N, C-alpha and C positions, 0 to 999 in steps of 0.2 A: 449876782456875780457868778460867773462860771468858775467851777472848781479848777484851781491851777496847781494843786499839790495833792499827791496820793500818799497814803500812809497805810499801816497795817489795818487801820479801822475801815479801809475801803475794800478789804478782801471780801469777796462774796462767796466763792467756793474755795475752801482750803485745798492744799495739795492732796491729790488723790490719784489712784492708779488703776490700771487694768492690765492683765497678763495677755500678751499678744499670742502666745503659743510657743511650742518647742522650736528650737533653732534647726533641728533636723529637717523641718519643713521650711525651706528658705523663704517661701512666700509669706510666712507669718511675720517675718522681721520688718518692722516699720509699716505694717499694713494699715489700711483704712480701718478705723475702729468700727466694729459691726453695729447694726441697729440694736436698740434696746439694751445697750451695755450697762451693767451695774458696776459702779466704781467703788473703790475702797479707800478710806482716808489713810494717808501715809503717816501713821503714828498718832499718838494720843493728842499732842499739841504741836504739830510740826511748824517749824520755821524753816525757810529755804532761801537759797541764793541760786539764781540762774544766770549764766553768762553765755551769750553767743560768741563763738570763736570762728573767725573768718580768715581763710588763707587767700591771699591775693598776689598777683604778679603785677609789677610795675614796668612800664616801658619808658625808656629814656632815649633821647636823641642827641646827637652831637649838635653843638651850636646853641644850646639852651641850658639854663641852670635848673630848670624844673622838669618834672616828669611829663611825658606826653599822654600817658594813659594809665589806668589802673583797672584790672579785671579780676573779679572774684573767681577763684578756681576750686575752692572747697569750703563747705559749711558743716559745722557741727556745734555742739554746745556742751556745757558741764552744769549739772544740777547737784547741789549739796543740800542735805537735809539734816536737821537736828531735832530730836523729839524725845519725850519720855516714852516709856514702854508700858502698855497695859496688856491684858489678856488678848484683846482684839488684834494686837500687833505682832503676835508670835509668828504668823505666816510670813510677814515681810522680813522679820529678823532672820528666820531660817533661810529664806530665799537669798538674802544678801551674804550669808556667812557659811552655809553648808556647802559641801562639795557638789558640783554639778553632777546630776544623776539621770539625765535624759528625760526628766519630767518638768512640769511647770512649777513644781515646788522649789526649784533651784534656778540658778542662773544659766541653766541649759535652755532657758526661755528668756524672752525679752519683755520689757514693760513699756507701757505708754502712760505718761503723766498728764494731768490736766489741772489747771487752776484758773481763777478769774478774779478780777478786781475792777473797781470803778475808775475810769479815766475820764475826767471832765463830766462826771455824773453818769457815764454809760458803762455798763458791764462789758469788760473786755477779757477775752479768753486767750490762753496760751496752751497749745497742745504739743507735747513733746513725745515723739514716737521713736521706736528703735533704741531703747535705753538698756544699758547693761552696767552693773556695778563695777566701779574701779577700786573702791575701798569701803570698808564697813568697820565700825568700832562699837563696843559696849563698854561703858565706864560705870563703876559702882564705887561710891564713897561710903564711909561709915556714918554719914549724917543725912544724905540726900536721896534723890530719886535715882533710878536706873536710867541712864541716858544712852541713847542710840544715835549714832551719826553715820551717814553714808554719802558717798559721792558716786554719781552716775555719769557715764559718757552718754551723750544724747546725739545719736547719729542721724536722726531725721526730724529736726525741729521745724515747726511751722511758725509763721509770723503771727503777731497779735491780730485778733479779729473780734468784731463786735457780735458775731453770731458763731456759735460753736460748730454748726454745720453737721452735727451728728444725726444719724437717721433714727426713725422710730421714736421711742420715748426713753431716753437714757435716764438711769436712776443715779443721781449724784449722791455722794457720801454726805452724811450730816455729822455734826460734832459727836464724838464718842462720849458716852457717859460712864465708861469703865474707870476704875481707880488706877492711877499710875503706880507702878511698882516702886518701892523704896528698898533700901538695904535690908530692912527687917523682914521682908517677904521671903528671904532666902533661908531663914531659920538660923539656929546656932551652928557655928563652925561649918560654914558652907564650902570651905576650900580644903581639898584633899590633894596632897602631893606625895607620890611614891608610897601610897597606902597609909599615910599619916595625916591626920587632920591638924590644921594650923589656924589659930585665930589670926585674922588680918584686918587691916583698916582701910583697904583700898584695893581694887582689882580692875584690870582692863583686858580686853581682847581686841586684837586688830587683825583684819584679813585684807590682803591686797590682791588685785587681779591684773593680769596683762591680757590684752585682746589681740587676736588675729583678725584682720579686716579685709573685706573685698573693696578695694579702693580703685575702682575701674575707671579708665578713660571714658570721657563722654558723660560722666555723672558728677554733679556738684556735691552729692551726699554719699556716704558710705552705704553700699547696697546690702551688706550682710556682715556680721561679726560674730565671734565666738570666744569663749574663755580659753586661753592657752597656757596660762601660768597662774598659780595660786600660792600665796605665802601666808603663814600664820605666826603670830607673835602675841605675847602677853606680858603683863607685869602684875606684881602683887607686893603690897607692903605688909610683911608678915612679922608678927611678934616672935622674937627668937625664943625657942624652947628647947632646942637640941642642936646637934652638929650634923644632922642628916643633910640639910640643904647645902651646907659648906662642902660636905663630902661628895654630893651629887654634882656640885659645880666643878670641882677640880678633876673628878673622874670622867666628866662628860657623859654621865649616865643617861640613857634614854629611858624615860619612865612614863607612866600614865598619871594623869591628873584630872580632877573634876572641880567644877565650881557651880554650885546651885545658884541660879538666878531668881527663881521663884519655886518654892517647894511644891512638888507634884505637878509642875507646869513646864518648866524649862531648866535644863542642866547642860552646861558646856563640858564636853569630854575631850581631852587631849590625848593623842597617841604619839609616842616617841618624843616627848617634850624634853628639851635640854636647856639647862640654865646657862645663859651667856655671861651675865654678871650678877654678883650677889653682894653688893657693898652694905656695910652696916657701920654705925658709929656708936661710940660709948661717950656720953657727955657727963659733965659734972653736976647736972641738975637732976630733977626727978623723972625725966623722960624715960619711957620704956625703950629698950633696944629693939630696933626694927630692922629686919633684913629686907632690902629692896630688890626683889627678884625681877630679872628681865630674862625672858625665855622665848624660844621658838619651838614649834612643833611640826611634825610631819602631817598630822591629820587633826581635824577638829570636827566634832559632830554636836549639834544642838538638838536636843530631843526632850 
C-alpha cells in the first residue's frame, strides 16, 4: 500500500540552515545556495511550522455572481521554530537576538533553511531562502529546559521537490549529541537587577523586529529586506526580598540587568531596562510572595 499519511516519523533531514551572507551585499539575499555547503541544525531538537502566504488579486465582472479570474501577485512565507538550547546552538540564538552589527553573526545577514520528509515514500525537500527573524524568545522555568523560539519571514520560498538540486556535495546536519540546557546550568542567583541579585522562579526574553523590504513591481517575491526596528522586553518571577524593585518601578529608573543562561557560556545583559509593571499578591496560604516583573530595555547583548 502506498503511504498516504506523513508524520514526524517521516522527517529525514531536520530543520537546518546556512548563512547567505551580509545584507550590505544585496546579491547575497535569497541567493542560490553554493556548492558543497555545510548546514547547521536549527537547535537541539527543533520542531517547526511553515506556512506559505500568498497575496492574490481577484477580477470580477458585472452580470455574474462569481469571480472571473484570480492572479497571484506576491509570495512569501513564515517559519516558526521551537527548540531546546545546547552549546551548539549559541550562534543561532545570538543571531536572532543580538543587535545587527554588519556581520554574519547577527541579522544583518540572511539565512536559508532546508528540511526534508517522506511523502508517499519519497524524500521531499523544502528550501526556504531569504529569511530574516521577526521575533525570538528565550524562556527559562525553575524546573525544565531552556527553550528557544523564533519566527522568520521567508521572502524567497521554493516549492517542494524530490531532489534538492544543490551543487557539489552538500554536508547536511546530523542530530546533535550535546546536552540541552536546563535552569540549573545558570548557577545560583543568575538574575541581577540594578546591581542586586534576586532569586527567581521563571525568566523570559523577547526580541521583535520590523523589516524594510524591496517590494518591486514585476517580481512575485521580495528582492531584498533589512531590519529597521528592534524591540526588547522581558519578564521575571522574583521572590520578594526588598523594596528596590517597587522603587525602580514607580521612579521609572533606567537600570542595567543581567541573566546568566549558562555559566561561562551565555549571559543576557540589558541596558536601560525599565519596569513597566510589578504586581505581587499576598495570599493566606504558605506561598512565597512573588514579584512578577515585566520590563522593556533599550539594548540587549548576549555574550
